DRENBAMI-967741 format. One line per field, with one value per residue: residue in one letter; x, y, z of N, C-alpha, C in turn. Coordinates in nm, 2 decimals. Layout:
code <- c(A/...)
nc1 <- c(X/...)
nc2 <- c(Y/...)
nc3 <- c(Z/...)
cac1 <- c(X/...)
cac2 <- c(Y/...)
cac3 <- c(Z/...)
cc1 <- c(X/...)
cc2 <- c(Y/...)
cc3 <- c(Z/...)
This chain:
code <- c(X/X/X/X/X/X/X/X/X/X/X/X/X/X/X/X/X/X/X/X/X/X/X/X/X/X/X/X/X/X/X/X/X/X/X/X/X/X/X/X/X/X/X/X/X/X/X/X/X/X/X/X/X/X/X/X/X/X/X/X/X/X/X/X/X/X/X/X/X/X/X/X/X/X/X/X/X/X/X/X/X/X/X/X/X/X/X/X/X/X/X/X/X/X/X/X/X/X/X/X)
nc1 <- c(-22.31/-22.55/-22.58/-22.78/-22.96/-23.17/-23.43/-23.60/-23.87/-24.14/-24.39/-24.32/-24.32/-24.16/-24.11/-24.07/-23.88/-23.83/-23.63/-23.64/-23.55/-23.70/-23.66/-23.44/-23.30/-23.22/-23.19/-23.27/-23.43/-23.49/-23.72/-23.77/-23.82/-23.97/-23.81/-23.96/-23.88/-23.69/-23.80/-23.72/-23.66/-23.46/-23.16/-23.05/-22.79/-22.77/-22.66/-22.74/-22.72/-22.61/-22.72/-22.96/-23.33/-23.48/-23.71/-23.78/-23.89/-24.05/-24.12/-24.34/-24.36/-24.50/-24.71/-24.83/-24.79/-24.68/-24.49/-24.38/-24.11/-23.98/-23.65/-23.41/-23.17/-23.26/-23.42/-23.41/-23.14/-23.21/-23.42/-23.73/-23.93/-24.24/-24.50/-24.83/-25.10/-25.26/-25.11/-24.82/-24.59/-24.37/-24.11/-23.88/-23.62/-23.43/-23.29/-23.13/-23.31/-23.37/-23.31/-23.42)
nc2 <- c(1.49/1.75/2.09/2.35/2.66/2.81/3.03/3.21/3.39/3.59/3.67/3.56/3.56/3.58/3.30/2.94/2.74/2.44/2.22/1.93/1.60/1.31/1.15/1.30/1.59/1.88/2.16/2.40/2.68/2.95/3.22/3.35/3.62/3.81/4.07/4.33/4.54/4.44/4.19/3.95/3.70/3.51/3.36/3.04/2.80/2.48/2.14/1.85/1.52/1.24/1.12/1.17/1.21/1.40/1.45/1.75/1.87/2.14/2.29/2.46/2.42/2.54/2.66/2.45/2.40/2.25/2.19/2.06/2.00/1.86/1.78/1.75/1.67/1.84/2.03/2.36/2.51/2.68/2.73/2.86/3.00/3.09/3.24/3.24/3.37/3.13/2.93/2.75/2.80/2.65/2.66/2.54/2.69/2.78/3.01/3.25/3.44/3.80/4.06/4.37)
nc3 <- c(-1.03/-1.04/-1.08/-0.96/-0.95/-0.72/-0.70/-0.48/-0.50/-0.54/-0.28/-0.04/0.32/0.59/0.59/0.63/0.44/0.25/0.05/-0.12/-0.23/-0.28/0.02/0.09/0.23/0.06/0.11/0.36/0.47/0.68/0.79/0.55/0.34/0.10/-0.08/-0.20/-0.37/-0.54/-0.61/-0.51/-0.27/-0.17/-0.29/-0.37/-0.41/-0.51/-0.52/-0.69/-0.63/-0.84/-1.17/-1.43/-1.45/-1.19/-0.92/-0.77/-0.47/-0.34/-0.03/0.20/0.50/0.72/0.61/0.49/0.22/-0.08/-0.38/-0.69/-0.93/-1.22/-1.29/-1.54/-1.80/-2.00/-1.89/-1.75/-1.56/-1.36/-1.10/-1.04/-0.78/-0.67/-0.47/-0.53/-0.42/-0.25/-0.36/-0.45/-0.69/-0.91/-1.14/-1.39/-1.56/-1.84/-1.85/-1.65/-1.40/-1.42/-1.20/-1.05)
cac1 <- c(-22.38/-22.60/-22.59/-22.90/-22.98/-23.31/-23.47/-23.73/-23.91/-24.25/-24.49/-24.27/-24.33/-24.11/-24.14/-23.97/-23.87/-23.75/-23.60/-23.61/-23.56/-23.73/-23.64/-23.31/-23.31/-23.12/-23.17/-23.37/-23.42/-23.60/-23.75/-23.76/-23.91/-23.95/-23.78/-24.04/-23.80/-23.63/-23.88/-23.65/-23.64/-23.33/-23.11/-22.98/-22.73/-22.78/-22.61/-22.82/-22.64/-22.66/-22.76/-23.10/-23.44/-23.50/-23.83/-23.75/-24.01/-24.03/-24.23/-24.36/-24.42/-24.58/-24.84/-24.89/-24.78/-24.57/-24.50/-24.27/-24.07/-23.89/-23.53/-23.33/-23.08/-23.32/-23.47/-23.32/-23.07/-23.26/-23.56/-23.80/-24.03/-24.32/-24.63/-24.94/-25.22/-25.23/-25.05/-24.68/-24.56/-24.23/-24.07/-23.74/-23.59/-23.29/-23.22/-23.13/-23.40/-23.30/-23.38/-23.39)
cac2 <- c(1.60/1.85/2.22/2.44/2.78/2.82/3.17/3.23/3.52/3.68/3.62/3.51/3.65/3.51/3.16/2.83/2.67/2.32/2.17/1.79/1.50/1.20/1.19/1.38/1.74/1.96/2.30/2.44/2.82/3.01/3.36/3.39/3.73/3.88/4.21/4.36/4.63/4.36/4.07/3.83/3.68/3.45/3.27/2.92/2.72/2.34/2.03/1.73/1.40/1.14/1.17/1.14/1.30/1.42/1.53/1.83/1.92/2.27/2.30/2.56/2.34/2.61/2.69/2.33/2.40/2.18/2.19/1.98/2.02/1.75/1.84/1.66/1.73/1.93/2.14/2.47/2.50/2.78/2.71/2.99/2.96/3.21/3.22/3.32/3.35/3.01/2.83/2.76/2.79/2.62/2.63/2.54/2.79/2.77/3.14/3.31/3.56/3.93/4.14/4.52)
cac3 <- c(-0.97/-1.12/-1.01/-0.99/-0.87/-0.68/-0.67/-0.40/-0.55/-0.48/-0.20/0.09/0.43/0.71/0.57/0.64/0.30/0.24/-0.08/-0.10/-0.33/-0.20/0.17/0.12/0.24/0.00/0.17/0.44/0.50/0.77/0.78/0.40/0.31/-0.03/-0.09/-0.31/-0.45/-0.65/-0.64/-0.47/-0.12/-0.15/-0.39/-0.32/-0.51/-0.47/-0.60/-0.68/-0.66/-0.94/-1.30/-1.46/-1.39/-1.04/-0.89/-0.65/-0.40/-0.26/0.07/0.30/0.60/0.81/0.53/0.44/0.07/-0.16/-0.53/-0.75/-1.06/-1.26/-1.35/-1.62/-1.89/-2.09/-1.81/-1.71/-1.44/-1.28/-1.05/-0.99/-0.69/-0.63/-0.41/-0.59/-0.33/-0.17/-0.45/-0.47/-0.83/-0.93/-1.28/-1.43/-1.67/-1.89/-1.84/-1.50/-1.40/-1.39/-1.09/-1.06)
cc1 <- c(-22.43/-22.62/-22.70/-22.89/-23.13/-23.33/-23.60/-23.76/-24.02/-24.34/-24.45/-24.28/-24.29/-24.13/-24.03/-23.99/-23.78/-23.74/-23.57/-23.61/-23.58/-23.73/-23.51/-23.34/-23.19/-23.08/-23.29/-23.34/-23.53/-23.60/-23.72/-23.87/-23.87/-23.91/-23.84/-23.98/-23.74/-23.70/-23.81/-23.63/-23.50/-23.29/-23.03/-22.92/-22.72/-22.72/-22.69/-22.73/-22.70/-22.70/-22.91/-23.21/-23.45/-23.63/-23.78/-23.87/-23.97/-24.15/-24.22/-24.43/-24.53/-24.71/-24.90/-24.89/-24.67/-24.60/-24.37/-24.24/-23.97/-23.77/-23.46/-23.24/-23.14/-23.39/-23.36/-23.25/-23.11/-23.40/-23.62/-23.92/-24.11/-24.45/-24.73/-25.07/-25.18/-25.17/-24.90/-24.65/-24.41/-24.21/-23.93/-23.72/-23.46/-23.21/-23.23/-23.23/-23.31/-23.39/-23.33/-23.27)
cc2 <- c(1.70/1.97/2.30/2.56/2.79/2.97/3.17/3.37/3.59/3.60/3.56/3.61/3.57/3.36/3.06/2.76/2.55/2.28/2.02/1.71/1.36/1.23/1.27/1.53/1.80/2.09/2.32/2.59/2.86/3.16/3.42/3.49/3.79/4.03/4.26/4.47/4.56/4.23/3.94/3.82/3.62/3.37/3.16/2.85/2.57/2.25/1.91/1.61/1.31/1.21/1.13/1.23/1.29/1.49/1.62/1.89/2.05/2.27/2.42/2.49/2.42/2.65/2.57/2.32/2.33/2.20/2.12/2.02/1.91/1.82/1.72/1.74/1.84/2.05/2.24/2.44/2.61/2.75/2.82/2.94/3.09/3.16/3.31/3.29/3.23/2.90/2.85/2.72/2.76/2.59/2.62/2.62/2.78/2.90/3.19/3.43/3.69/4.00/4.28/4.55)
cc3 <- c(-1.06/-1.03/-1.05/-0.90/-0.84/-0.64/-0.61/-0.42/-0.48/-0.38/-0.06/0.20/0.56/0.71/0.60/0.51/0.31/0.08/-0.06/-0.23/-0.26/-0.05/0.20/0.12/0.17/0.06/0.25/0.48/0.59/0.76/0.65/0.37/0.18/-0.02/-0.22/-0.41/-0.57/-0.68/-0.61/-0.32/-0.10/-0.27/-0.33/-0.43/-0.45/-0.57/-0.58/-0.72/-0.76/-1.07/-1.33/-1.41/-1.25/-1.02/-0.76/-0.60/-0.31/-0.16/0.16/0.41/0.69/0.74/0.48/0.29/0.02/-0.31/-0.58/-0.89/-1.09/-1.33/-1.42/-1.71/-1.98/-2.02/-1.78/-1.59/-1.33/-1.24/-0.99/-0.91/-0.65/-0.56/-0.47/-0.51/-0.24/-0.25/-0.46/-0.61/-0.85/-1.08/-1.29/-1.55/-1.71/-1.87/-1.69/-1.51/-1.38/-1.29/-1.10/-0.97)
């Protein structure tokens, strides 16, 4: 098992968010909204079964948006997700983000 923290940060407005690996649903959140005072909507802790590289897909089904990030032993354990206009941006970071 690999443990990761997912930070849903800027641009969310009452969104439905899914995290998947292949057909396996890791997490599903409803009514996700960014708190602009701190730049964070929600933090999720997820465990990913198995070893080796995994492709994690973040989806906003109601907006028709998806983005992927490859996680492996060298990627960070912190996944940052932001909405920039109509684009979903997902990055893995070795360092936890800091919020106000």
